[in-house]
C-alpha positions in Angstrom: 78.6 138.9 79.9 79.0 135.6 82.0 77.1 134.0 79.5 79.1 135.6 76.7 82.3 134.1 78.0 81.2 130.4 79.1 79.6 130.2 75.2 83.3 131.0 74.2 84.4 128.3 76.1 82.1 125.7 75.0 82.9 127.0 71.3 86.3 126.6 71.8 86.2 123.2 73.5 84.1 121.8 69.9 87.0 123.0 67.7 89.0 121.1 66.4 92.3 121.1 68.3 96.0 121.3 66.8 98.4 119.0 66.6 101.0 121.1 69.0 98.0 121.2 71.9 96.6 118.9 74.5 93.1 119.3 76.2 92.3 119.5 80.0 89.2 119.6 81.8 88.8 121.6 85.1 88.0 120.1 88.3 86.1 121.2 91.2 88.3 123.8 93.2 90.8 124.3 90.2 91.8 127.7 89.3 93.7 128.7 86.2 96.7 129.0 88.1 96.4 125.4 89.5 96.3 124.2 85.6 98.8 126.6 84.4 101.6 125.4 87.6 100.5 121.4 86.7 101.6 122.0 82.7 104.5 124.3 83.2 103.0 127.2 81.7 101.7 130.7 82.4 98.3 132.1 83.1 98.8 134.6 80.4 99.1 131.6 77.8 96.1 129.7 79.1 94.3 132.9 78.7 94.9 133.6 75.3 94.8 129.7 74.0 91.0 129.7 75.5 90.0 133.4 74.9 89.4 133.5 78.6 87.5 136.9 79.5 87.4 136.2 83.0 90.6 134.7 84.8 89.2 134.3 87.9 86.3 132.5 87.0 86.6 129.0 84.9 83.6 126.3 85.0 83.7 123.1 86.3 83.7 120.6 83.6 85.4 122.9 81.2 88.0 121.6 78.7 90.8 124.1 77.9 93.4 124.2 75.7 97.2 123.7 77.1 100.1 123.6 74.6 101.0 119.9 74.0 104.7 118.6 73.9 105.9 117.5 70.8 106.3 114.0 71.0 107.8 110.8 69.1 106.3 107.3 70.4 109.2 105.1 70.7 109.3 101.5 70.7 108.8 100.9 73.9 105.4 99.7 75.7 103.6 99.5 79.2 100.5 97.7 79.6 99.0 99.3 83.0 98.8 97.4 86.0 96.6 97.7 89.3 97.9 100.2 91.2 99.6 102.0 88.2 99.3 106.1 88.2 100.3 107.8 85.1 102.6 109.8 87.6 104.4 106.5 88.7 104.6 105.5 84.7 106.2 108.4 83.8 108.8 108.1 86.4 109.4 104.9 86.0 110.9 105.8 82.2 112.1 109.2 83.0 109.3 111.2 80.9 106.9 113.5 82.0 103.0 113.1 82.3 102.6 115.6 79.5 104.1 113.6 77.0 102.7 110.5 78.0 99.3 112.2 77.8 99.7 113.4 74.3 101.2 110.6 72.9 98.0 108.3 74.1 95.6 110.8 73.8 94.9 111.0 77.8 92.5 114.2 78.8 92.7 112.9 82.9 95.9 112.6 84.2 94.6 110.9 87.3 93.3 108.1 85.3 94.5 105.2 83.5 92.3 102.1 82.8 94.2 98.8 83.7 95.2 96.4 81.2 96.1 99.6 78.5 98.8 99.8 77.1 100.2 103.1 76.6 103.0 103.9 73.8 106.1 105.6 75.6 108.3 108.5 74.3 111.3 107.6 72.3 113.2 109.5 74.9 111.9 106.9 77.4 114.5 105.1 79.6 113.7 101.1 79.2 114.6 99.2 82.5 117.5 97.0 81.9 116.4 93.3 81.9 117.0 91.2 85.1 119.9 89.6 85.6 119.6 86.1 85.1 122.9 84.1 87.0 124.1 81.0 85.9 124.9 78.0 88.0 128.7 77.0 89.1 129.5 73.2 88.6 132.7 72.8 90.9 135.3 70.5 89.5 136.4 68.2 91.8 140.1 69.2 92.7 140.6 71.9 90.3 143.0 74.8 91.2 141.1 77.5 89.0 137.8 78.5 87.7 137.6 80.5 84.4 134.7 82.8 84.9 131.7 82.2 82.3 128.7 84.8 81.2 126.5 85.3 83.9 128.8 84.0 87.1 129.4 86.1 89.8 132.1 86.1 92.2 129.9 85.3 95.1 128.4 82.4 93.4 132.0 81.1 92.3 133.2 81.3 96.0 130.2 79.4 96.7 130.8 76.8 94.9 134.0 76.3 95.5 132.8 76.5 99.3 135.6 79.8 99.7 135.3 83.0 101.5 134.8 85.6 98.8 137.6 87.3 100.3 139.5 84.6 99.5 139.2 84.7 95.9 139.6 88.7 95.9 143.1 88.5 97.4 144.0 85.6 95.7 143.6 87.2 92.4 144.5 90.6 93.5 140.8 91.9 92.5 140.7 95.8 92.3 136.7 95.3 91.8 134.8 92.3 93.0 131.8 93.4 90.8 133.7 93.4 87.8 134.7 90.5 86.6 135.0 89.8 83.1 134.1 86.7 81.2 137.0 84.1 80.4 139.3 85.5 83.6 140.5 82.4 85.4 140.6 82.5 89.0 143.2 80.9 91.3 141.2 79.2 93.7 143.9 78.4 96.3 147.6 80.2 96.8 150.0 78.7 94.6 152.9 79.8 96.8 151.3 77.9 99.6 151.3 75.0 98.1 153.6 72.2 98.9 157.1 72.8 97.2 158.0 70.0 95.7 161.7 68.7 96.0 163.2 66.3 93.2 164.4 63.2 95.0 167.0 61.0 93.4 165.0 59.0 91.7 163.2 61.9 89.9 166.3 63.9 88.9 167.5 59.7 87.6 164.3 60.2 85.8 165.0 63.7 83.9 168.7 62.7 83.7 167.7 59.7 81.4 165.4 61.4 79.2 167.5 62.1 76.0 166.5 65.5 74.0 166.6 64.3 70.0 169.2 66.1 68.1 167.8 67.8 65.2 167.1 66.2 62.1 169.0 68.3 59.8 172.9 69.1 60.0 172.5 72.6 58.5 172.3 75.4 60.6 168.7 76.9 61.1 167.7 80.1 59.6 167.1 82.7 61.6 163.6 83.3 62.9 161.4 85.9 62.1 159.6 88.4 64.5 156.4 86.2 63.6 157.6 82.8 63.1 155.6 79.8 63.7 157.0 78.2 66.8 158.7 74.9 65.9 157.5 71.6 67.8 160.9 69.7 68.0 162.5 68.1 71.3 165.9 69.5 73.3 168.9 68.4 71.8 171.0 67.7 74.8 170.3 66.1 78.2 169.2 67.6 81.5 172.3 67.6 83.9 172.8 71.4 85.1 172.4 72.4 88.4 168.8 72.4 89.7 166.8 75.5 90.5 163.4 74.9 91.5 160.4 77.9 91.1 156.6 78.1 91.7 154.7 79.1 89.0 150.8 77.9 89.9 150.7 74.2 90.3 154.0 73.6 88.3 157.9 73.5 89.6 159.7 75.1 87.1 163.6 74.0 86.9 165.0 77.5 86.0 168.7 76.7 86.0 168.2 74.0 82.9 166.4 76.3 80.5 167.9 75.4 76.6 167.2 76.6 73.2 165.9 74.7 71.0 164.7 75.6 67.3 164.0 79.5 68.3 161.9 78.4 71.3 163.4 77.6 75.2 163.0 74.2 76.9 162.9 73.6 80.4 162.5 70.6 82.9 159.1 70.8 84.7 157.4 68.7 87.7 153.1 69.2 87.9 151.2 68.8 91.0 151.5 65.6 91.0 155.3 65.3 90.8 155.4 64.0 87.4 158.1 65.3 85.1 157.4 66.9 81.6 159.2 69.4 79.6 157.7 73.4 79.4 158.9 75.4 76.2 158.6 79.2 75.9 158.4 81.2 72.2 159.6 84.5 73.1 159.2 86.2 69.7 155.5 84.3 69.3 154.7 84.7 73.3 153.1 81.1 73.2 153.9 78.4 75.5 153.7 74.6 75.0 153.9 71.3 77.1 154.7 68.0 76.4 151.7 65.3 77.7 151.9 62.3 79.5 153.1 60.3 76.7 155.9 62.9 76.1 154.8 64.5 73.0 154.0 67.9 72.9 150.6 69.5 73.1 149.6 72.5 70.8 151.3 76.3 71.0 149.1 78.2 72.9 148.9 82.0 74.1 149.4 81.8 77.7 146.1 81.8 79.7 146.6 81.7 83.5 148.1 84.2 85.3 150.8 82.2 86.3 151.3 81.2 82.7 151.3 84.8 81.8 154.1 85.4 84.5 156.2 82.8 83.6 156.4 84.0 79.8 156.7 87.0 81.2 160.1 86.2 83.3 161.8 84.0 80.9 161.4 86.3 77.5 162.6 89.1 79.9 165.7 87.1 81.3 166.4 85.1 77.4 
């Protein structure tokens, strides 16, 4: 009887395997129950698949068929490194050892060759590429920093020699680990900057600046909802009572807003105390300013937080 059972086992080992079956070699001390537990199947399934007559005895070295998982190869590959085990590799990619064995034709789950390239199943979870930080080049005297791809809050704080907590507080960040690319961060507290009080000389300079009247005597047509902001100059001198308000590095004379071709213009002082004009177009939600030569720059949507606050406050008040 024993010889007959052994002959059946050997015959089964020599027969071609089905596409959905895998092969396992019986090791010393192993029982059918051990093998069934390892592959997550029942002892009865092992007995039926291998025509085993005596489930209490299996020969060491015998090859038994076990149900093989249906596995599809994905694009991922793993090169076996020294110290790698099949279980470790399976855990790393969140797949089963059985699927790796079936996909790569492995018969021994306890042995993989160093240097061997294993195909990974299509459901393998590939590790994310390592984060590559981007160096932050501080700009001397800068009051803001625009976040670039790969930059972290810690890097920015270190580059500008600021505590990370200060950046979080200044910019009211709810999640310091998620700072979007393109975000403009305050590097100093705008309200803590020295308030620039216009002197007589500055006021006289502003009063002396005349705003050129419009070139046409006909009334300007009503601007449409998305009319392009015009770039003319204010139409009268600035001589009202000053009401200076701080927006970032700017001091804005809030009491002297004037309408101008669908936009509103206000005298302003920059961080160096130099006089300039600021224009807001509420219909287009854009902002403009004069340069050092007194000419207007290009209309643009507000970028920094103080610019957005200024446009919001003015358009609500208009």
